[in-house]
Every structure is written in structure tokens, then in C-alpha cells.
N, C-alpha and C positions, 0 to 999 in steps of 0.2 A: 425364589423371589428376587427381583432386581433391587440394586442399590438405589436409594432415593437421592435426588439432587441436593447438593449443598448450596444453600441460599444465603450464607452469612454475609457475603459482600453486598448482596441486594438489600438485605435488612439494614446494614450499617449505613447505606446511602440515605436512609430516612432521618438520620441524626441531624439536628439543626444546631447551629452555634449558640451557646449560652454561657454567660460568665460564671461558670462553676468550676473552680480550680481543684476542689478537693474530692471530686467523684472520679472513680475509675471509669473506663470506657463502657463497661457493662451497665453500671448504674446510670450512665448518661443515656443509654438505650432505653432503660426503664423509665427514666425521667421524661424523655421525649414521647414515649408511648402515652404517658399520662396526659400530656398536653397536645397530642396529635390533632384532635378534632377541635379543641377549644382552649386557647391560651388563657382565657379568663379562669377556666377550671384549674389550670396549672397554678395560677396565682393564688387560688384559694386552698391549695393543697398544704396540709400541715406536714412538716418534715421533722421527724423525731429521730435524733441520733441515739442509737442504743448500743450497748455492749453485751454480747452473749458469750460468756466464757472469755476467750481471748479474741473473739471476733467483733470487729467494729463494723456496723452497718447502719442503714437508714430505713425507717418505716414511713411509708407514704400514706397519709390518711386523708380521705375525702369521700364524697359521694360520686364515684367515677362512672357508675352505670345505674340507670333507673329505667323504669318503664316509659317515662316521659322522654328520655334521651333516645332510646331506640326500642321500639315496640317489638317484643318477641313474636316470632311466627306462631300462628294459631296451632300448628301441629304439635307444639310443646304442651298443650293444655291437657295433660294427664296428671292426675293427683297422685302424689307419693310422699311419704313421710321423710322429712329432713333432706329435701332436695334444694339445690341452689337454682337461681334464675338463669335463663339462657344467656342473658347479657354477660354473665361472668365468663363462661368459656369463649363467647364471641370475642371478648376483649383480647384474650390471649391467642386464640386461633388466628384472628385477623392480623395480629402484629408479629407473631413468632413462627408462622408457617406460610407456605405458598400452596397453590392448588396442586393436588396429587400427593402432597405429604401425608404420612400416616399420623393420625391423632388417636390417642389411647386413653381409656379410662379403666383402671383396674378394679374400681368399685362402681360399677355401671349404674346401679339404682334404676331410675325410670328411663335413663338413656339421654339425659340432657346434653352432655358433651358430645355423644355420638351423633345425635340428631342435628345439633348445631353445626358440627363439623361437616356433615353430609350436605347441609344447606349451603355451606361455604365451599363445596366441591373438594373436600378433603376426604381421603380414604380413612376408614375407621377400624379400630380393634377395640372390642369391649369385653370386659370380664366381670363376672359377679358370681359368687358361690351360690347365690339364690337364682334358680332357673326362671323366676318371675321376670327378672330384668331383661332377659332375651325376649320373652313374650311381649313385654310392654314396649320394647325398643324396635325389634325387627319388623313387627307388623306395620309400624309407622313409616318405614322405608318403602312399603309396597302400596302405593297410593291407588285406591280403586276408583273406577267410574261409578258415580252414585246410582245411576240407572241399573248398571250391571249388579251392583251390590244389592239393590232392592229385589231384583229378580232372584238373585241367589238366596237371599234370606227367605223369600216367599216359598222357596222349594225345600227349606229345611223342615223336616217333620217335627211337630210339637205334639207330644202325647200328654194330655192333661190329666192322665191317671198316674203319672210319675210322681214319686216323692223322694226327697233327699234321704240319704242314709244317716243323717244327723238331724237333730231338731233345729229347724230354721224358722219356725212359726213366728218368732218374735220379730223377725226381719221382713218376711215376705208373705204376701197374700198366697193362699194355696195354689191359685192358678199361675201366679208369677213363679212360684217355686217349681211347679211342674215344667214351666218353660225353661227355667234355668237348668234343671236336671236334664231335660231333653237336649238342650244345646251342649251341655257338658258331655253327655254321652256321645253325641254326634261328632264333636270335635276330637274326642279322644280315641275314637274307633276307626279313624281313617288317616290316610296319608294327606297331610295338609297342603293345600295350594295357597296362593297368595291371598285370596279372599278369606280363607279360613284364618290365616295368620292376622289379617287386619281385624276380623271379627273377634278373635281371641283377645287382642289388645284392648279393643273398645269395651267389650263385655266385661272383662276383668276390671276395668276402671269404673264401670257403672254399677258394680254390685251394691255398694252402700254409700249413702251420702245424705245431704241435708236439704235436698230439693226434690221436686217431682221428676227431675231429669235422671234420677237414679232408680234402680229396681226396688230398693228397699223403702220401708217407712222412714220417717225423719230420724236421722241419727247423726252423731258427731264423733269425730271429724270426718270429712270426706276422703281423707288420704290414708285411712286405716280402718280396721274393723274392731269395734269394741267387743267385749265378751258377750255371750248370750245373757248372762246374769245382769250385766250393765244395761243391755238393751231393754230387758224386761222392766228395769227401774225407770229408764227413760220413757218407755211407753206409759207406765203408770203415772209418772209426773205430768206428762203432757196429755194424758187421757186420750191416747191415740191407739189405733190398731192398723196393721198393714192393709193398704188398699191395692187393688190390682194395677200393675204397671205392664204395659204392652212392650215386651222386650224388643221385638223387631222394630217397632216405631222409635223407641228410644236409642237403639243402636244407630239407626239412620240419622236421627236428629243430632247425636253426638258426632257422627262421621261428617255431617255437613258442617258443623262448627269447627272441627279439626282442620277441614280442608279449605276454609274460606280464604286463607292467604296463600294457598298453594297454586302456582301457575302451571301451565302445561309443561313449560321448560323445566321447572323444579321437579315435577312428577317424573320426567324422564331421567333427570339427574339423580334423584334419590334411588330410582330403580337401578341405575348403573352403579352407584356407590354400593348398593346392596349386593351386587354380583361379586364384589371383591371384599365385602365386609367379613370380619372374623369375630365370632361370638364364642367366648369360652366360659366355662363354669368351674374354674380352678381356684385354688388358694392363691391370692395375689403374691405370695412369697415364692411361688413355684409355677411359672407360666412357661413351661418348656417348649410349648408350641410356637412361641414368638421368637423369631431369630434374633441373634445378637445384632446390636447397632441398627435397629430397624425403624424405631419410632422417632419422629421429629419432635412431637410435643405430647406430654401427658397433662391432662387437666382432670383432677379428681378431688373427691371429698371422702375421706375414709370413715369408718365407724368411729364414733367418739366415745371412748370409755364405755360406760354402761348406760348412756343417756337414752338411746333408742333401742327398743327390742324389736328388731326388724321382722323376725319370724312370727312373733306373737301378734304384732300389728297386722300382719298379712295372712293370718290363719284362714280367713274366708277365701281370699284370692288363691291361696295354695290349694284349698279344698276344690275349688272350681276347676283348677288346672291339673288335678291329680298329683299334687306335690305333697310330700310328707313334711309338714311344717316342723315337726319335732326333730327330724333328721337334719333339716337345714339349720335349725337353731343350734345344734351341736357343733356345726362347722363355722358359724358366724363368730367373728372375734368380738367379744364383749368384755373388755378388761375393766376391772373395778379400780385399778390404781394406775397412776401415770407411769410408773415404772414398768408394769406389765404391758401397757399399751405401747410404750416406747420400744420395748424389746421386740414386739411384733412388727411395728412400723420400721424398725431398723432393717429387718430382713426384707420388707417390702422395698425399701430404698436400694438395697443391694441388687434386687431383681430389676428395679427400674433403671439402675445404672447399666446393667448388662444389656438391656434391650434398647436403650436410648442411643441415637446416633451421636457421633461427635458433633459438638456445637448444637445439639438438641436441648430441649428444655423440659422441666417439670414444674407445673403450677399446682401446688398442694394446698387445698383450701381446708382450714381447720376451724372456721366459724368462731363462735364464742361459747365457751363451755362453763357451766355452773356460775352464771351471772358474771362472767369475766374474771372470776377468781383464779382460774387456770388459764394461762396464756400459752395455748398449745403451739403457737407459731414459734415461740422461743424454745420450746422443747423439740420442735421439728428441725430447726436449723442445724444442730450438731449431727442429727441423724443423716441428713443429706450429705453433709461434708464428710462424715465418716465413710459413707458409701463411695466417695470419690467426686461428688459434684462440687461445683463452685457456687457460692451463694450469689444470686443475681439481684435479690432485693426482696422486700416485704411490702405488700400492698394491703391496706385495710380499707375496704369499701363500707361506708356507714350510711344507712338509709333510715331516716326517721319515719315512723309509721304510727297509725292508730289501730290497735287491735280490738275488734269487737267480739265479745263472747256472748252467745245467745243460747247456750245450752240451759235447760230447765226454764226457758222462756224469760230469762232475765238478761238485760243488755248492760254491759259494762264496757266503757271506752277507756282503754289504757294506752297511754303514749309510751313508746319505747324506741329502741334502736335495733335494727337488724344488721348485724356486723358480720362481714366476711373477711377473714384474715387469710391471705394467700402468700405462702412462701414460695418464691420462684428460684429455681436452681438451673444451672447450665452445666452441661457436660463438655469439658474441654481437655482433651488429651493430645 
């Protein structure tokens, strides 16, 4: 693999003069990234000087990216638990990379970083110990023609006598269940082409949800699968039973929605990015297939302590794709204490330092854990520095929102704050 171009001088040309005498050059870069598009936004930014151990730094706090500022591309509209918005990786990819740089996510999830990087014509490396991540991400780089997709779906045989090997009657109408099983068997028993991979991604995402656009009866939430026992209780509370959903029709409908923002040029670009894309299923602490000094930027969000049970949440998606959820759960890092979590992440940072190019970057998003009682950004700073990185700065994006809960048929509007805490490191040797 060829060495990637060094663009540090190009990036530094974006710096504008500002009367700030106490910031080092790297923090000036970050400060100007914040106000690049909107000086008024810069003026509203709260700057908190903090000390972490012996390290003095600044935490920049504002609403830096929202759906109003930059609408995310429709191709991102895949539900997944604990995922960040596409505007987050866009912010860092646009400012810290140039076209053809490699962008990496060691905890790929639904693939937001990889998809956004591909849309910005960056090459991608994605890793996640859960094979679902590759399924959800790779298919969306292989943009189909809707007419060809319809013809292909029409030719997939559905046997309405088929039944699942587990009880799914609380989720699906018998006819829908037979179609799900038929598609499951069809996809698993053949060498998959581009259309198969697209269908796998869309169908996996449509298994359960809270509208008639999903295969299931009404359930919550749409980004994970509740247990069979919980769904039985939901059905009883709502006095509902599964109705028939036409799988092929719903796959086409969702496909059309995902593709509404994709141009013909983007279709070709995503296909080209796919040809060089690397998808791994390794422990993020040991990604030996990635060469040294290879990645320009990592944008990622790691598992947070024991907040999210990824394998349990995705049990139905795993079943549909022939993945052993229990085996995956054994491999996913779910640390109950900050000490154990930090020990695992320390090794992740050592690996990130190895694969990051000189003058490359890591944007490590750690959200807000346990109602803000644990400030993981402050725990992450020494981990990156111990691994050899230089602290570039801390960005906190805060977005006010109103959360509507409608499970059990009761609506509650709760105002809150969705906070992204991103610690940015730079490799400089």
C-alpha cells in the first residue's frame, strides 16, 4: 500500500489571525475550525480552561453541528443503538483530511464515519468485532438502480410454508415470518453480489420498529430488538397483534428513501471507495492487517462502560444474518468500572498510535455517561498522551432537544441535552 500525502502545510494555511496569545499553534487550528463557517458561532463558544493531571488545556463548548446547519445525506438513515450523527465525523473529516486520505473507525457500529468519509471522497477502513457492522455499512456503498432492485427482488423465491427456528410470533404475522425466513435462507446460501449486500443491509434495518415501514408489529425502540417477553407485554398493553407486511414492498420503499439524496456522481464515487475499502472484525487493540503509519484520521465512539448491551440489543438482527449473538457478546468490551474501561482503551490507543500517520489525528467521542457524573473525556486525555499522542483539544457539542416517549401509548415530552464530548489528538514525531 502506498504512503499517503502529508497535507499539514495545506491545513495550516486555513488558520486566520486572531488575538489569542496563550494558545499553541495546534489549539489555534482547532479554534479556527470551530469558526470556519460562522464567526458568530465562534463568538458564542464557551471556552473552559481545565487541568487534567499536569496537563493544561481548553474545552470548547457550543452547538457546533446540528441538522439545521448541515443536513445529513439520506444514505445515513439506518437505525442503530448509541450512534452519533453524521455531522460529527463530517466536521473532523472536512477539516483534518484531504481527498484520498484514509479515515478509520475501530468501533464501526452502523458505519456513520465510513459512509460520511466515502461521501467526502476519502478512503475508508472500518473495524468492529460484531459482523453486523460490515453488513450495515458495506451494502450502502453499493448503490443499486431501483428498477434493477425491484426486478431482482421479484425473482427471489418466497416459500410461505417456511417457519423460523425460534418463536417470533409476537413480532411478525405468519406470512411475514415466512418471507423473512425465505430471504434469510436465500441470502445465506449463495455467494453475495452487490444487490444481495444492499438487500441485507436494508432488510436487517427493517426487522423491527414503531411504524408500518418495518416488518414487525409496533415495537420500541426502532434501533434494537426488545426481548420476546417484552414484546408480548407490549402487544397486550396496546391490544395489538402482528399484521402482514409485504417485505419486498418495504425494502423498495426504504431503498428509495435512502437514495433520495444520492446523485449519479456519488453513486460512482461510493462504488469506487468500496473497491479500496477495508472491513475488519478484529479486537480494536490488535488490528494487525492495518499497516503502520497508514491512517490520516480516526473518528470513533467506543463502547461506554456497561451502558449499552450491543449483542443483546441486536439479537434479532444477528439471527437474521446467521450470527451467534452470544459469541459476539463474549468478545464485546463491556467494562463495569472506569478503571477496567480505561485499561482496555489504553491498549486501543497504543494501536491507534501505531497505525496513525505522522501529523495524523484521532477524534475520540465519549458522549455523556451516567448523566454527566463521569466525564470520560478527562479519563481519555491521559490514555492518548501515554500512547504517544499530543492533545489537540476537547470539543463538546451540545444540542438541546425534546424527547418524546410513546411506548405504552403515553406521551411524555422531556427536554434534555444531547452531548458529544470529543477528545482530539495529534500524532507528531
